[in-house]
C-alpha positions as a Markdown table, in Angstrom:
| # | Residue | x | y | z |
|---|---|---|---|---|
| 1 | Met | 31.7 | 4.4 | 75.8 |
| 2 | Lys | 32.8 | 5.3 | 72.3 |
| 3 | Ser | 33.2 | 8.7 | 70.7 |
| 4 | Pro | 31.2 | 9.6 | 67.5 |
| 5 | Asp | 34.3 | 8.7 | 65.4 |
| 6 | Gly | 34.7 | 5.3 | 67.2 |
| 7 | Arg | 37.5 | 6.1 | 69.7 |
| 8 | Glu | 37.3 | 4.4 | 73.1 |
| 9 | Cys | 36.5 | 7.0 | 75.7 |
| 10 | Ser | 36.1 | 4.9 | 78.8 |
| 11 | Thr | 38.7 | 3.4 | 81.2 |
| 12 | Phe | 37.7 | 1.0 | 83.9 |
| 13 | Leu | 39.6 | 1.5 | 87.3 |
| 14 | Gln | 39.8 | 0.0 | 90.7 |
| 15 | His | 42.4 | 2.5 | 92.2 |
| 16 | Arg | 42.2 | 3.9 | 95.8 |
| 17 | Lys | 42.7 | 7.4 | 94.5 |
| 18 | Ile | 41.4 | 8.4 | 91.0 |
| 19 | Ala | 42.7 | 11.7 | 89.6 |
| 20 | Leu | 40.5 | 13.6 | 87.2 |
| 21 | Thr | 43.0 | 16.1 | 85.6 |
| 22 | Gly | 42.5 | 19.0 | 83.1 |
| 23 | Arg | 44.8 | 20.5 | 80.5 |
| 24 | Arg | 45.5 | 23.4 | 82.8 |
| 25 | Thr | 46.5 | 21.7 | 86.0 |
| 26 | Ser | 43.1 | 21.6 | 87.7 |
| 27 | Thr | 42.6 | 18.2 | 89.5 |
| 28 | Leu | 39.9 | 16.5 | 91.5 |
| 29 | Tyr | 40.7 | 13.4 | 93.4 |
| 30 | Leu | 38.0 | 10.7 | 94.0 |
| 31 | Leu | 38.9 | 8.6 | 97.1 |
| 32 | Asn | 38.0 | 4.9 | 96.5 |
| 33 | Pro | 39.2 | 3.1 | 99.6 |
| 34 | Gln | 37.2 | -0.1 | 98.9 |
| 35 | Glu | 38.7 | -0.2 | 95.3 |
| 36 | Arg | 35.2 | -0.3 | 93.7 |
| 37 | Ser | 35.2 | -0.7 | 90.0 |
| 38 | Val | 34.5 | 2.6 | 88.2 |
| 39 | Glu | 34.1 | 3.7 | 84.7 |
| 40 | Gln | 36.0 | 6.9 | 83.9 |
| 41 | Val | 34.7 | 8.6 | 80.8 |
| 42 | Glu | 36.6 | 11.4 | 79.0 |
| 43 | Val | 33.7 | 13.5 | 77.8 |
| 44 | Asp | 35.5 | 16.6 | 76.4 |
| 45 | Asn | 36.6 | 15.9 | 72.8 |
| 46 | Cys | 35.9 | 12.2 | 73.1 |
| 47 | Ala | 32.4 | 11.1 | 74.3 |
| 48 | Ile | 31.1 | 14.5 | 73.1 |
| 49 | Thr | 33.0 | 16.4 | 70.5 |
| 50 | Gln | 30.7 | 19.4 | 69.7 |
| 51 | Gly | 28.6 | 21.8 | 71.8 |
| 52 | Pro | 28.8 | 22.4 | 75.6 |
| 53 | Arg | 30.2 | 19.5 | 77.6 |
| 54 | Cys | 31.9 | 18.9 | 80.9 |
| 55 | Asp | 35.4 | 17.2 | 81.3 |
| 56 | Trp | 34.7 | 13.9 | 83.0 |
| 57 | Leu | 31.9 | 11.5 | 83.9 |
| 58 | Val | 32.6 | 8.7 | 86.4 |
| 59 | Arg | 30.1 | 5.9 | 86.7 |
| 60 | Leu | 29.6 | 3.6 | 89.6 |
| 61 | Ala | 27.4 | 0.6 | 88.9 |
| 62 | Asp | 28.0 | -2.1 | 91.5 |
| 63 | Met | 26.1 | -3.6 | 94.4 |
| 64 | Leu | 26.7 | -0.6 | 96.7 |
| 65 | Ser | 25.2 | 2.0 | 94.4 |
| 66 | Gln | 24.4 | 3.3 | 90.9 |
| 67 | Glu | 25.8 | 6.8 | 90.6 |
| 68 | Glu | 27.1 | 9.2 | 87.9 |
| 69 | Ile | 29.6 | 11.9 | 88.9 |
| 70 | Tyr | 30.0 | 14.8 | 86.4 |
| 71 | Val | 33.1 | 16.9 | 86.7 |
| 72 | Glu | 33.9 | 20.3 | 85.1 |
| 73 | Leu | 37.4 | 21.7 | 85.8 |
| 74 | Lys | 37.2 | 25.5 | 85.6 |
| 75 | Gly | 39.1 | 28.5 | 86.5 |
| 76 | Ser | 36.2 | 30.7 | 88.0 |
| 77 | Asp | 33.5 | 30.8 | 85.4 |
| 78 | Ile | 30.8 | 29.0 | 87.2 |
| 79 | His | 27.9 | 30.1 | 84.9 |
| 80 | Arg | 29.7 | 28.4 | 81.9 |
| 81 | Ala | 30.3 | 25.2 | 84.0 |
| 82 | Val | 26.7 | 24.9 | 84.8 |
| 83 | Val | 25.7 | 25.1 | 81.0 |
| 84 | Gln | 28.4 | 22.4 | 80.3 |
| 85 | Leu | 27.2 | 20.1 | 83.2 |
| 86 | Glu | 23.5 | 20.4 | 82.2 |
| 87 | Ala | 24.3 | 19.7 | 78.5 |
| 88 | Thr | 26.4 | 16.6 | 79.4 |
| 89 | Ile | 23.7 | 15.1 | 81.7 |
| 90 | Asp | 21.1 | 15.6 | 78.9 |
| 91 | Lys | 23.4 | 13.7 | 76.4 |
| 92 | Leu | 25.0 | 11.0 | 78.5 |
| 93 | Ser | 23.0 | 10.1 | 81.6 |
| 94 | Ala | 22.1 | 6.5 | 81.6 |
| 95 | Asp | 18.9 | 7.3 | 83.6 |
| 96 | Arg | 18.0 | 10.8 | 84.5 |
| 97 | Ala | 15.4 | 9.9 | 87.1 |
| 98 | Cys | 16.8 | 6.9 | 88.9 |
| 99 | Phe | 20.6 | 7.1 | 88.9 |
| 100 | Arg | 22.1 | 9.2 | 91.7 |
| 101 | Lys | 24.1 | 12.1 | 90.4 |
| 102 | Arg | 26.7 | 14.4 | 91.8 |
| 103 | Cys | 28.1 | 17.4 | 89.9 |
| 104 | Phe | 31.3 | 19.0 | 90.8 |
| 105 | Val | 32.8 | 22.3 | 89.5 |
| 106 | Val | 36.6 | 22.4 | 90.4 |
| 107 | Phe | 37.9 | 25.9 | 90.6 |
| 108 | Thr | 41.4 | 27.3 | 90.7 |
| 109 | Arg | 40.5 | 30.9 | 91.3 |
| 110 | Asn | 37.9 | 32.1 | 93.8 |
| 111 | Pro | 34.5 | 31.7 | 92.2 |
| 112 | Met | 31.4 | 33.8 | 92.8 |
| 113 | Thr | 29.5 | 33.1 | 96.0 |
| 114 | Gly | 26.2 | 33.9 | 97.4 |
| 115 | Thr | 22.6 | 33.2 | 96.2 |
| 116 | Asp | 23.7 | 32.1 | 92.7 |
| 117 | Val | 25.3 | 28.9 | 94.0 |
| 118 | Gln | 22.2 | 28.1 | 96.1 |
| 119 | Lys | 20.1 | 28.5 | 93.0 |
| 120 | Tyr | 22.2 | 26.2 | 91.1 |
| 121 | Lys | 22.0 | 23.6 | 93.9 |
| 122 | Val | 18.2 | 23.7 | 93.8 |
| 123 | Arg | 18.1 | 23.8 | 89.9 |
| 124 | Phe | 20.2 | 20.7 | 89.7 |
| 125 | Phe | 18.3 | 18.7 | 92.3 |
| 126 | Ser | 14.9 | 19.6 | 90.7 |
| 127 | Ser | 16.0 | 19.0 | 87.1 |
| 128 | Phe | 18.3 | 15.9 | 87.5 |
| 129 | Arg | 18.0 | 14.8 | 91.1 |
| 130 | Ala | 21.7 | 15.8 | 91.4 |
| 131 | Ile | 23.9 | 17.2 | 94.1 |
| 132 | Phe | 25.8 | 20.3 | 92.8 |
| 133 | Ser | 29.1 | 21.3 | 94.5 |
| 134 | Leu | 31.9 | 23.7 | 94.1 |
| 135 | Val | 35.3 | 22.3 | 95.2 |
| 136 | Lys | 38.8 | 23.7 | 95.3 |
| 137 | Asp | 41.5 | 22.5 | 93.0 |
| 138 | Lys | 43.2 | 19.3 | 94.2 |
| 139 | Glu | 40.5 | 18.6 | 96.8 |
| 140 | Glu | 39.7 | 14.9 | 97.7 |
| 141 | Val | 36.1 | 13.7 | 97.6 |
| 142 | Pro | 35.0 | 10.2 | 98.7 |
| 143 | Leu | 33.0 | 8.0 | 96.3 |
């Protein structure tokens, strides 16, 4: 995937552990024990340069599954992360209806809890057929 100014934003990997890191030390690890080929897209200031956008998009498109994983690395502002994830899916999703989607908000400080998170889960599933999850900094998630 290329940026609006022509820079390459994608990296293709087959690592057992893929680190998605932010500028302020937040990290999400995607575990890939089968070393499947994945496309790691730098969204923020590369694939999308203006407007709300999340940090990373990881695409899986092999015989096992077709899936998009959207990641926003945040301190604790979940509301802003939701806006960024939704805007990114609208702009970059290969197929809003068919591709399986997972959306992760990685937090470093304790975020809000309660009914808001449940509402976001329902909203993401009904709008994008996506699973919405909050995860702690440095958490490991299987592909």
